[in-house]
C-alpha positions as semicolon CSV with decimal commas, in nm:
position;residue;x (nm);y (nm);z (nm)
1;M;4,041;6,589;-1,871
2;V;3,975;6,684;-1,506
3;R;4,307;6,528;-1,409
4;N;4,489;6,744;-1,670
5;I;4,314;7,059;-1,551
6;S;4,402;6,980;-1,189
7;L;4,764;6,920;-1,287
8;A;4,776;7,250;-1,477
9;V;4,638;7,436;-1,176
10;L;4,890;7,276;-0,943
11;L;5,182;7,349;-1,173
12;C;5,084;7,708;-1,245
13;C;4,974;7,801;-0,898
14;R;5,275;7,675;-0,705
15;G;5,476;7,974;-0,598
16;V;5,586;8,204;-0,324
17;S;5,496;8,114;0,030
18;A;5,656;8,169;0,364
19;D;5,803;7,820;0,348
20;S;5,907;7,807;-0,019
21;A;6,218;8,027;0,002
22;G;6,074;8,265;-0,256
23;T;6,123;8,071;-0,576
24;V;5,961;8,125;-0,913
25;P;5,762;7,818;-1,025
26;W;5,924;7,639;-1,317
27;G;5,630;7,705;-1,554
28;Y;5,667;8,081;-1,516
29;A;6,044;8,052;-1,548
30;A;6,014;7,849;-1,870
31;V;5,769;8,095;-2,029
32;A;5,982;8,389;-1,916
33;E;6,297;8,238;-2,065
34;A;6,123;8,154;-2,393
35;N;5,992;8,511;-2,425
36;G;6,295;8,700;-2,295
37;V;6,149;8,849;-1,978
38;P;6,275;8,823;-1,619
39;A;6,105;8,529;-1,449
40;D;6,080;8,704;-1,114
41;V;5,908;9,005;-1,273
42;L;5,663;8,785;-1,462
43;Y;5,573;8,589;-1,151
44;A;5,547;8,901;-0,934
45;I;5,303;9,047;-1,187
46;A;5,095;8,727;-1,174
47;L;5,090;8,747;-0,793
48;T;4,981;9,110;-0,813
49;E;4,719;9,046;-1,079
50;S;4,551;8,725;-0,966
51;G;4,708;8,647;-0,628
52;H;4,480;8,455;-0,397
53;T;4,553;8,328;-0,047
54;V;4,509;7,952;-0,073
55;A;4,620;7,886;0,285
56;P;4,749;8,108;0,566
57;G;5,067;8,273;0,439
58;R;5,041;8,109;0,095
59;L;4,963;8,352;-0,184
60;R;4,934;8,202;-0,533
61;P;4,826;8,337;-0,870
62;W;4,479;8,196;-0,937
63;P;4,412;8,092;-1,299
64;W;4,033;8,111;-1,283
65;T;4,019;8,483;-1,201
66;L;3,817;8,746;-1,386
67;N;3,811;9,115;-1,306
68;V;3,490;9,279;-1,421
69;R;3,439;9,651;-1,364
70;G;3,710;9,656;-1,098
71;R;3,570;9,358;-0,908
72;S;3,772;9,037;-0,888
73;E;3,585;8,712;-0,924
74;R;3,755;8,381;-0,851
75;F;3,613;8,049;-0,960
76;A;3,687;7,696;-0,847
77;T;3,730;7,560;-1,201
78;R;3,817;7,669;-1,551
79;A;3,468;7,565;-1,664
80;E;3,306;7,797;-1,408
81;A;3,529;8,089;-1,508
82;H;3,460;8,016;-1,875
83;A;3,083;8,014;-1,819
84;A;3,104;8,348;-1,639
85;L;3,326;8,498;-1,911
86;I;3,083;8,384;-2,182
87;R;2,791;8,528;-1,987
88;Y;2,962;8,868;-1,954
89;L;3,056;8,873;-2,322
90;E;2,697;8,786;-2,421
91;E;2,584;9,082;-2,208
92;G;2,817;9,305;-2,409
93;I;3,069;9,349;-2,129
94;T;3,418;9,326;-2,277
95;L;3,636;9,520;-2,033
96;I;3,729;9,204;-1,847
97;D;4,071;9,102;-1,719
98;V;4,122;8,727;-1,764
99;G;4,331;8,457;-1,601
100;L;4,662;8,442;-1,420
101;M;4,804;8,752;-1,586
102;Q;4,469;8,937;-1,597
103;V;4,500;9,015;-1,968
104;N;4,227;9,254;-2,077
105;W;3,982;9,088;-2,316
106;H;3,874;9,414;-2,485
107;H;4,229;9,517;-2,574
108;H;4,388;9,177;-2,631
109;Q;4,119;8,940;-2,756
110;H;4,323;8,890;-3,074
111;R;4,603;8,748;-2,859
112;L;4,385;8,555;-2,616
113;G;4,188;8,364;-2,879
114;T;3,865;8,208;-2,761
115;P;3,735;8,254;-2,406
116;W;3,838;7,893;-2,332
117;E;4,191;7,952;-2,465
118;A;4,219;8,278;-2,269
119;L;4,177;8,079;-1,948
120;E;4,440;7,815;-2,034
121;P;4,711;7,892;-1,776
122;Y;5,025;7,867;-1,990
123;H;4,864;8,045;-2,284
124;N;4,760;8,327;-2,051
125;I;5,113;8,351;-1,906
126;R;5,262;8,358;-2,259
127;V;5,027;8,638;-2,367
128;G;5,108;8,836;-2,053
129;S;5,482;8,788;-2,102
130;R;5,459;8,914;-2,460
131;I;5,269;9,224;-2,349
132;L;5,535;9,287;-2,082
133;L;5,813;9,241;-2,338
134;E;5,646;9,487;-2,576
135;E;5,633;9,746;-2,299
136;Y;5,999;9,683;-2,224
137;R;6,087;9,734;-2,590
138;R;5,894;10,063;-2,588
139;T;6,072;10,191;-2,279
140;G;6,402;10,002;-2,258
141;N;6,342;9,974;-1,884
142;W;6,184;9,688;-1,685
143;H;6,070;9,926;-1,412
144;E;5,872;10,129;-1,668
145;A;5,750;9,816;-1,843
146;I;5,601;9,684;-1,519
147;G;5,394;9,999;-1,473
148;R;5,287;10,010;-1,835
149;Y;5,174;9,647;-1,818
150;H;4,895;9,769;-1,592
151;A;4,854;10,129;-1,707
152;P;4,993;10,202;-2,054
153;G;5,001;10,564;-2,162
154;R;5,156;10,886;-2,045
155;T;4,869;11,087;-1,897
156;P;4,918;11,202;-1,536
157;Q;4,646;10,960;-1,419
158;R;4,808;10,667;-1,603
159;L;5,151;10,757;-1,469
160;R;5,014;10,761;-1,111
161;R;4,842;10,426;-1,161
162;A;5,161;10,281;-1,314
163;E;5,367;10,395;-1,015
164;Q;5,120;10,250;-0,765
165;Y;5,121;9,925;-0,958
166;R;5,502;9,912;-0,967
167;Q;5,502;9,947;-0,589
168;R;5,261;9,655;-0,549
169;V;5,466;9,438;-0,787
170;G;5,782;9,549;-0,604
171;K;5,650;9,406;-0,278
172;H;5,615;9,066;-0,444
173;L;5,957;9,101;-0,607
174;A;6,106;9,166;-0,265
175;T;5,963;8,835;-0,140
176;L;6,135;8,667;-0,432
177;G;6,464;8,822;-0,320
178;E;6,526;9,029;-0,632
179;E;6,423;9,368;-0,766
180;A;6,378;9,454;-1,132
181;S;6,661;9,665;-1,266
C-alpha cells in the first residue's frame, strides 16, 4: 500500500522544473485528453492551486494539500491529509479546498466522494478537469474558464479574483511554453 501511494505521488507530482523543459506530466495529459481539456491548462491550474517547491527551482503540485480558511496546509502523506480533513469536517468546517486541484469540499463533495477518495491524486485531477470543462462549456473560452475555475460568478469582486487568478495561471502556462487561447 505504501509503495502504491509513493508511486502515485511520484507520478502525479512530476512536472515543470528548470531542468525539465516545461513538459506536462503524462498523468495530467492522460486525464486532460480523456476529459477534453488542454493538458497545459490543467497542469498550470494544479501548479497554481497546490504548487509546492520540493527542491530549489522545482515547483510541483502537491497532492496532500488542504486550504482551510485561506491557509494552505501541506502534509507528508495522504493519511495525514485525510486525518486533518476528517478533523475539520467533524468540527463543521466544510469550506476546504482539497488535493492537487484544490477542489472545494463544500461545493463539490458530491463529485469528490469520501474524504479518502477526494485525496486520491488521479480522482482529484479528474474532478478538477470536469469542473474546468463545465466552465469552458458555459463560456466557450478557455481564458474565461480558467478564471471561473477559481472564482465562478459575475460580480465585480468575482471578476477581479478571476482575472488575478488567470494571471497566476498564465505565469505557469508561460513556463510550459504555451498560452491558453
